[in-house]
C-alpha positions, 0 to 999 in steps of 0.5 A: 418228123423225118429229116428230109421232110425237115429240110425240104420245109425249111428250104421252103421257108428260106426260098419264100422269106428271100423272096419276100425280102426281094420284093420288100427292098427292090426299088419301086418307080419312084419319083425322081426330080424334074428334067431340069433337076429341080426336086419334086415339093413332096416326096413320092407316097411310095419308096424303097423299103430297103432297111424296113418298111418304115424307112418307106414311108413318107415323113417322119419316122421315130419311135417315141417312148418314155425316156427317149428325147423328143425330136428337135421341132426347127427342123426344115430338111426335105430329108434326113436320117440318124444312124449308129455307124457301128451297129447300122441301126436307123434311130429315126429318119424323115422321108429316108430314101426320097430320090433328091440331087445330093450335089457334092455329096457325090464325092463320097461316092467317087473316093470310096470308089476311086481311092484304092486305086492309085497310091498317095505319091503318085504323081500326074502331070495335068493335061487340058484335057482332063479339066474339060467338061466341068459344069459352069460355076463348079467348085475348085481347088486351083489346078493348072494345066501343065503342072504336076500333081501327087495323088495326096494332093488331088485328094486333099482338093477334092475333100477340102475344096469339094474341087471339081477340078481334082476329080476331074483329074482323079477321072482322067486318070482312071480312064475317064469321065464315063468310065469313071461314072460306071465304076461309081454305079457300080459300086454304088449298086453293091453297097446296095444304094439302090436310090442312087443314079450317077450322072457326073462324078463330082455331084454337079447338078445333071438332069437324072443324078439322084441320091437319098440320105439313106444312100448317102449314109451307106455310101459314108460308111463304107468309106469310113472303113478305108483309113485314107478316107478318114484321113482326108475327110477328117483334114481341117487344113493342108498346104496345096499349090502354096496356099492354105486351103481349110475344109469347107464343112463347117462343123469340122472348122467352123464359122461365125455361126457355126462352132466345131461340133465336139467329136466331128470326124468328117464327112462330106458337104455339098451345095448346088442349085437344084440340090440345095445344101446337102451334108452326111456328118460323122461324129463319135462321143462317149464310145458311140459313133453316130451319122447323120445325112441332112439334104436341102432345109427349106430355111434358107439362112446361112449354114442351116444343113449345119445346125439342123446336122448338129441338132440331130447329133445332139439328139441322135446322141441323147437318144442312142440306146434308149430309143428303138430302131426304125430301121437298118443300114444294110451292109454291101451285098459281098460284106464279109467276102473277099473281092477286089475293089468294084469297076475297072480292072484296070486300077493302077494300084491294088487296093489297100496301098492308098492306107497311109499317114497324112504324110505323102508315104505309101503305106499300106492300110485299109483293103476296102470293102471286102476285106476291111471288114469282119461281119462281127457277131453272130448270123442269126436266122429267124423264120417268123411268119415267113421272115427273114432276119440278119442280126449283124453288127458292123464295126467301124475300125480305127475311127479317127477322133477328133479333138475337142471343140475350143 
C-alpha cells in the first residue's frame, strides 16, 4: 500500500475516532436540581460518559471478580467514586456523573483557581463591602471589617473553617464575586469538569449550582498538584485572629464517633440544606494514593459522610491492584502544556509564588496545572474499532504524608 494511502487512512481513522470520543464525552441534557436547589430523587437515565461509558450509567459500577473484595453493603450516598489519584483509574463508582449541589466542596475549585494569584504574605484590609452578599447561615471564620489579614490567614479560614467570609474577601481581591465565578467556571471547563456549573464561589446553595462526584475528584486531583493546596487542606489546626481554629474535616481532625483516618491528607467537606453532606478526601497507604468523593448520604446519622468515605477508602486500598477499573479521571485539556493559570489575566502574582511552607514566607512552589505536571509514561495510541485511547499516568508529586492514627 502506498505511503500516502496509509497516511490518509490513518488520518481518517484518527478523525473519526476523535469525533466518536467527543460525542461520547459531551455533556448531555442532564437532569439538574429543582429551581429551589433540591436534588432529584433518582439519577437521570442518561449522564455524561466522560471518563468511560460505565461512568455514565446509573447505579453502582464495579468489576467484581475472584480476589476483589465486596463493596460495603451499607452505603447510602446518592453518588460516590473511588479513584487512584496518580493513575486516574476509577476503581468503582455510583452515579458518578449525577449533577448535585456540591456545598463547600466547591471551595476546592475556588482554591485551585485563585491560590496562585496572591503571595501568602500579601495583606488586605477588609472593607465592609468585601463581606456583602453572604448567604444566611453561612459558615464563617470571623473576619472583621476594618482589620487587616494576610492571604495566608484567609486561606486558613477557607480550608479549616470553610469560611464564606474568607472566600468573599479573597473574591473581592480578585475583582469581585462575579469575576471570580467566571474564573472558576473557566477553570472547571479547562479541567473537563463539565458537570460543574458555578453560581457562588463559596458553595452556598444557589439554584443551578451543581457538580458531581466525578468532577469534584478531578478538581481535587488538580488542586493537589499545588503545594499550598496540599499544605492548607492537610492542616489540622492553626492560629487565626488570636484563637485556635481546627479543621472541620473529621477524617483529618477526628471526632467522638470518627477517628482520624490513617494516611489521610485532606481534602474538603461541605454541608448545606439542599446538598446534604458532601466530602472529597485523599489518603495514602502502602505507596498508593486514593481519592474518594461522597455526596449526600441518605442516612442522616452524625458524621455519616465521613463514615461512608472511610469504608470506601478501606475497600479501595484492599481492591487496588486487583480490581479492573471502570473508567478514568481525564487530565485537563492542557495537561503537559505550558500556560498561565485560567481566568482573569489580572492576577496579582505569577503562578507559583503562592507555593511555600506553612510559615508566612513567600517562596517558589508549584507553578499551577500547566507547568507543575508532566504527563509521565508514553502516549499510546490504539486504533481498534474506531476507538482512540490514550494511556497516561499522571503523578501526584510530594503528597504530604499524614501521621498515623493515634
